[in-house]
C-alpha positions as CSV (number, residue, x, y, z in Angstrom):
1,M,102.9,132.4,96.5
2,K,99.9,132.5,94.2
3,T,96.4,132.9,95.1
4,Y,93.8,130.9,92.8
5,T,90.5,132.4,92.4
6,S,86.6,130.5,91.6
7,G,87.7,129.3,87.6
8,E,91.1,128.5,88.3
9,K,91.9,124.9,89.7
10,A,94.3,124.0,92.9
11,G,94.4,120.0,93.2
12,G,91.8,119.4,90.6
13,F,88.9,121.2,93.5
14,E,88.1,124.7,92.4
15,D,88.4,126.9,95.6
16,K,90.3,130.4,96.3
17,A,93.8,128.7,98.3
18,Q,97.2,129.8,98.3
19,Q,100.3,128.0,97.2
20,L,103.5,127.8,98.9
21,E,107.3,127.3,97.8
22,T,107.1,124.4,100.2
23,T,107.1,120.5,98.7
24,C,104.7,117.7,100.2
25,G,106.6,114.7,102.2
26,K,105.1,112.1,100.0
27,C,105.1,113.0,96.4
28,G,107.3,116.0,95.6
29,G,103.5,117.7,95.1
30,L,103.1,121.8,96.2
31,L,100.9,122.8,99.2
32,V,98.1,124.9,99.1
33,L,96.5,126.6,102.2
34,R,92.7,124.6,101.9
35,K,90.5,125.8,104.8
36,V,87.4,124.5,105.7
37,P,85.0,125.5,108.6
38,Q,86.8,123.5,111.3
39,R,90.1,124.4,111.0
40,A,92.3,126.1,108.3
41,F,95.9,123.6,107.0
42,Y,98.3,122.6,104.2
43,G,97.8,119.9,101.9
44,C,98.6,118.5,98.8
45,S,98.3,120.2,95.7
46,H,97.5,116.6,94.1
47,F,94.6,115.7,96.6
48,P,93.1,113.2,95.9
49,N,95.9,111.2,94.9
50,C,97.6,112.4,97.7
51,R,96.2,112.8,101.0
52,F,99.4,114.4,102.7
53,T,98.2,117.4,104.6
54,K,100.5,119.1,107.0
55,P,99.2,121.5,110.3
56,I,99.7,125.3,109.9
57,D,101.6,125.6,113.3
58,S,104.1,123.7,112.0
59,K,106.6,124.8,110.1
């Protein structure tokens, strides 16, 4: 699992995100842990071109 730091880009956005070994079910990109004020979820690293998301509790 790779942790991006500010200054590095994860899926076109500068943020602190953890990249998983799991791939996107839609385009094959890597899933990245995204955290927003309301929740956390896994999102495709190719965002905004691919908007695939997966809930944290889903394995």
